N, C-alpha and C positions, 0 to 999 in steps of 0.2 A: 222793735227788735231787740232780742237780748245781745249786749255787747259782751265779747269775750278782752279782758285786759290781761295782757302778758308782760308781766314784770320781771325784767332780767336781773341778777343778783350775783355778786361773787363776793364773800367774805366783808360785807359791809353792813353787819345787823343793825349798827346803830342809825344808818342811814335808811334803811328799808324799815323800820320801825316808823320812821316821819312819814314816809311813801305812804305805809299800809293805813296809818291813821288818817292823812288827807283822804285816802280813799272811801276810808269809813265817814268821810263828812261832805259826800256828794248831794247835790240838790237833785241830781238824776240818779236813782238807786237801781235801774234795772240792768246789772250788768253783774259778770263773774269774773273772778281772779284769777289766773294760773300764775304763780310764783316759779320762774324758771332759772333755778340754781345752777350755776356753772361750776360745781366741784367745791362749795365752801365745807369750811368745817361746821361741827355739830351746831354752831350758835345759831345759826340761821333756820335751820328746820325746827329748833326750840322754840324760836320766836315765832315762826309762822304758826305753828301748833298753838300757841296762847293767843293768837289773832284768830284762829279757826272757832274759838269758844264762843267770841261775843262779837264778831264781826256783823254787820249788817248782810253783806254780799258773801255768796259762796266763795271759799278759797280754796284752791287745789295747790298741791305742791309737787314739782318733778324736780329729779336730782340727776346730774351725769358725773361722771369719775372727773376729776380735776387733771385733765392732761393738756394743760395750756388753754388759751382764750379761744373759746370754740363756742360764741354767742350765736352764730347760725344754727349749730346742732341743737342747741338747749332749746331753743324760739321753735325749732320744728317739733321736739319732743314736746313742748307744752301744748301746741296747737293739737296734739292726737288725743289730750285730755278736755279739750273745749268744746263746749256746745254753742256756741254764739255764731250768729250769722255774720257779725262783724267783728274785726281785728282791731285793737288798739295796741300798740308797742310802747311800752314803757321802760326807762331804765330804773333801776333800784335805787338810786341817787337823785331821782327827779320828782321833787313834791309836787303834786296836782293841787291846782286852786279848786275851790269847791264847784266851780261852775266847767270842771275840765271836760266830764264825760258829756253832759249837757251842749256844749259847745262842739265839739266832735259829734255827736249826734244831729245837730242842727247844719252841720257843714257836708255831713254824708251824702253821698250822692252817686247813684249807679254809675259805673265805668269811670270814677275818679277813684284816685288815693287821695290822703291828705298827709302832706309834710309840712310836721309842726315845727316850733323854734322853741326858745329855751330863754331864761333869764338866769345870768351867770352870778353866783354869790361868791363873795371873796371868801378865803381862808378864816379870818377873825369870825366873821358873822356866821359862815357855817359851825365852828365849833362852839361858838353860843348856842347856836339851836340845836346841836347835838347834845350839847350837855344838858339841856333842859328837858331832854327826853318828851316831853308833850308837845303836840302840834297844835297850834293856835292861830288860825291864818286873821283873824282881827286883832292880834296882836302882833303879828307880823307887818300887816298893813299900817301899823301907827308910823307916822313920821316916815314915810316913804321917801318922801323928798329928800330929806337929810340923809337918809341911807344911800340914794342915788349922788347925792352931792361927795358924800363921803367914798363913794366906790364900793360899799358894801354889796349893792347890785348894779348892772352895767345897763339896766331898761328903767325906765318909769311910766312914760305914755300908756305903755301896754297895759297896766292894770286899769285904765280908766277910759280907753278907747276901744272898744270891742264891738264886732259886727260880724255877721253871717254871710249875708248875700252881697256879692259885689262882681262885678266883671274882673277886676283888678286881680282877684283869686287864681285865675286861670293861666296858666304856664301854655307858651306857644313852643312847641317844639319840646325835645328833652334836654335838661342841663342836669347834668350828674353830682355838680358840687351842692354843698350847703344841704344834703339830704341827712337827717339825722334818725337814726334807729331809736333813739330814746324819746321821739314823739314822732309818730306814724302810724297811720291808719289804713286799710282796705278790705275790700269785702271778701269773706271766705272762698267764695267761689272763684275770684279771681286768684286769691293766694293758691288755692288748690290746682287751678289751671296752669301754674308756672313752676307748680310742684315744691313752693314754699322758697326758704333760703337756700342758695349753693353752699352747702357744707364743707365745700373744698377750701372755702374762705375761713382759713384759721389765723390766729392772730389779729391785733387790732387794724381794723380798717376796710370799709366798703363792701362790706356785705351787705348793708341797709342800701346803697347806690346801686348795688348790683340787683337787688331784689327789685327796685323802683324801675330801672331798666328794663327787666324781662316783664314785668308788668306793663310798660308802656309799649313793648314789641308786640302785646298783644290787645292793644287796644285802649288799655286803661291810662287815663291821662292824669296828670299833676295838677294839685289844687294846694294853694298854701293855705297853712293854718294859722298864719300870723294875724298879730291883733285878736286872737280869739282863744288860742288853745296852749298859751306858753306854761311850760313847767319852769320849776324853780330849780335849777340845778347846782346842786351842793359841792363843794370844792372837793378836789383831788387832785393829787400829783398825776401828771401824764401816765398812761400805760405804757408798758413795753411796745413800742412802734416798729420794732425791727422787721416786721412782715409787711407794712404798709406798701412801701414800692412794689413789691411784690403782688401785694393785692390789687394794687391800682393799676398795674400793668395787665393784670388778668381782665379786670373790668373794662381798661381802654381797647384791648384787643377784641373783647366780646363786642364791643360799641363798633369798632372799625370793620368787623366781619359782618356785622347784621346788615339786611337789604336797607335801602332806603326807606325811612318810616315817616 
């Protein structure tokens, strides 16, 4: 199956540069990329155009006007340009390991969504990577234990303990916490069944958990992508979270009003 990777970004061309390089180094190459730009300046478009000239996979680009944090809307826009039967949502500051696509494909299962996790990089290590401009996973993996001990990264074992099949991956019931839109996968047919992201979620927070809940409400169950699909999350200062409580209240009210599932 062709996979569509939707990469959300906003005014971080330096980070997006490393992310696109990492996607150009995948062991599984049967995928397309749609960069979903939530109103960045021209530097991002220019960067994407430069990658389109030599990238192994098809890269498409969509842009919407900068009217604040509207990740839900720009992801929906990106989906209209996609042709894959399976979606992986990735943030433009989350570098993919070389087996990222392969692991997601291994975990894909009808009637399930995959909620992945991330490895946090600290500020100084992030600056070092961004300054280098070139992404080299082999170089990154050198002295990983030292990087963990000095807190450059917050996880270590997940680089070496990876597996696809396990009954431990399946959630019982619905849990809305710890769902991260920066590493999330589902089938096109399921995404379209629930009409995608709810675009009334504006500002940072919980549009991803809302999508997961609405998928759950139509019978799509949650499966963990931990110890398989971890992405490398580059450091950044916290986004404006002034609408987080409003978005959380909307989500919890939706869950409360739902019939027993």
